[in-house]
Residue, then its C-alpha position, 0 to 999 in steps of 0.5 A: m877302650n880303657q880296659k883294652r889299654q889297661h890289658y895291654l900295660l899288664s901284659r908288658a908288665e907281665e913281660a918285666c916280671q917274666l924277666l925278673e923271675k929269670h933272674l932270680e932263678r939265676d940267683h942275680v942281685v937285682r940293682v934298684i934305681s929310684h926315685n927319692d919322693a914317697d911315690g919313688i920310695s913306695a915303688a922301691g919298697v915294693i920291687c924289694n919287698a918281691v926280691a925278698k919275699r923269693n929270697g933273692k938279694f938287691h942293691v939299691t941307690i935312691v936319687p932326686r933325678l937320673k943325671g948323666d953322671v948316675l948312667e955313667r957310673l951304672s955304665h960301669e956296673k956288671y949286674k945282671l939286672f938294672f931296675f928303675c922305679d918313678m924314672g927312666s923314661a927319659y933315658v930310654e936309649r942309655i939305659s939300653k946301652l948297660r950291661g945287663d937287662s933293665i925293666i923301666a917303672d915309670h909313670h912321667q910322659t913319655i917324650d921318645a923313645t919306647g924303648d919296643n927295639y930293644e932287647n935288653l930292656i922292658h919298657v914299663n908305662p901306662h904313657l905307652f898305651g894311651m893311659d894317664g901317669t898322673r891319676d890311672v897310676s904311679a910309679s909304685g903301681v906299675t913296679y907292683l904290676a912287675v910283680r904281681s904275677l909272683d903273688n905279692p897282694e900284701l904289696t897292694g898296699m904300698a903301690l898304693t901309698g906310693a900313688l897317694g905320696d904323687i897326689q893320687g886318689q884323692n877323689g877316688f882311685q881310678g883306672v889302674n890304682q883301681t884295679i889294684l885297690k880291687e886286689g887288695e880289697d878281695a887279698g884282705v889286705i886293704e880296708i875302706y871306710e868313710d870318714l874324716k882325710l885328717a893328717y895323723k888323727e889318732e896321733e895329733p893334738l886335734y889343732k895340729a892335725l888340722s893345720y897338717t891337713f892338706n890334702p884336702a887343703l882347708p883354708g884358713i886352716s891347714g898350714d896354719l896353726e894359729g888358725s886352726q885355733g881359732f876353728l877350733e874355739k869357735l866351736g867350743l871345742s879343746y884345741g889340745i885334744k886328740f879327735r879319738d878323745l871328744a865326745n860323739e856330739e863334738k865329732d858330729v860338729l866338728r865333722e858338719e863344721l870341716v865338711k862347710v870348709n871343704p866337702q872332700i874332707l870327708g870320704p872314703v879312707y885306705a887302711q891297711k888292716s895288718e898296720k897299726p898307727p900311724l901307718r895303717r891309714l895309706e894316707d898317714y904312711s905316704r906322708i911319713i915316707d915323703a918327709c923321709g924323702k924330703t929331709k934325705q933320709h932316704t935309707v929311714g923310708l925304705s927300712i918302713c918299707l922293708g917293715d922296721r918297726d922299731a928304730a926306723l919309724k920312731e925316726g921317721m916319725d921324728l922325721l915327720h915331725r920336723y919337716q911339717d914345722r918346716l913347711l908350716s914355717g914356708l907357707e908363712w913366708i910365701r904368704k909373707e913374700g907372694s910370687q912373681e907374676m909374669e902374664y902366663i906364669q908366676c915364679i917363687s925363688t929361694e937360696d934357703k937350702k933348708r927350703q929348696s928341698i920342699m918348694g915344689t910342695l909348698a907350690s902345690v898347698g900354696l896353689d890349693l889353699g888360694i895363697l899364690n894364684k890359680e890361674k898361673p902355674v908356679l915355676t920354683l926356683a932354688r939355686l944351686h952354684e951353677d945351676v937352678k933346680i926348678s919344679a913347676r906345679t899347676t891345678p887341675e883345672m889349668t892342664a883341663r885348660g891345656v896347660n902341659l908342665g912335662l912337655a914345656m920342663d922337657q922342650a925348655s929345658k933343652n934349649f939350655h942344655g939342660a933337662g927336664g920332664g914330668h907330669n903335665i901337673a907337675a914336672g922340674a928341671m934341671i938349667p944352668y943359672k945363667d940361662l934363668e931368666n931367658f927361660k922363664n921367658l920361654v916357658d910364659e910363652m910356652v904355657r900361652t900358647q898350651i892355654a891358646 
């Protein structure tokens, strides 16, 4: 059954590829609109690299969400082909009214129209074929499928970089991601080996590598510089040393003790053979791109994806270090402040502008580390003038019990003239601030119903 569903998805992606090729042959500029997170920026990198390989032209805009004003601006543009990455599935009808043809390469839940009834639009989304966009494939993977027939195996690594940025593949890839991985392996682009899944293992001092490792989470160590130093001191290891400078016996001791903290810390690592650190390991690559997105330096992330290994990569690494420091500070804030617990959900809120852009990440990590109650989905609340931005996060265990945050955000936000959606495990919404309390109560009731 899964192979049949994947076949249908690949057939739809092939239709998109044929439409893209038709416009490239006519020398049309490809108008790319993509999301501002690691997956969205990687997806933009995939389509732009594919277009550039064919000597084509592209115009890219990276946005945090596909709001009405964005679509209104696009409606006045006279491009022949619009390509939406990591967004668009919730706006199929409006996108169909743009002046040119459109391709939507998305992996979020499809609430309404599929797009089958529009001659000028091709909608590529795993949910249309009964697949899971939370685990089976990310937007960068869907975008890769849409350019796959143009012979782009070198882009498999970037497709999976986006997937890892969307917390897919932590326990091994599945579904379409597995298909993309095999293509990358067969083409000699990607290699897999077992290793410790420590962040920046070759670049950072050991105590920082440990504290910066969130996937998988190391309770008492991740997000805690003092905790990581104390852990290493108990083992008799110098916390300022880099992993590569440890003696083999010390590496063995560290590996054994980390596995005791979380067995998932040792497992398959995916790397691009042609890359050098810090981009060689796909998870490290995704962390850098994610930092560019979270710090609103999207062009830096896209430039790295497009091959800039000098100025853009240097700036990306600087952004990463600042972003990691903000994460550590944010986790300390959550430890002190905790959350406001309701009957079935919990909320954390801030008006700190530097913290607002990383609230979703803080919620996910807080759940993984047990700082927040794993039995209740988290709503993070960030006030933006008259509106409030909501990021919702939960655990795989809660989705297995029926929680679907994407559905809850979509339905609840519409009650207050807002907009929302996403995945069952991670979603978001934007609503008027004046309706916040009623919105929270409604979501609390929805989660109660979903669990029941």
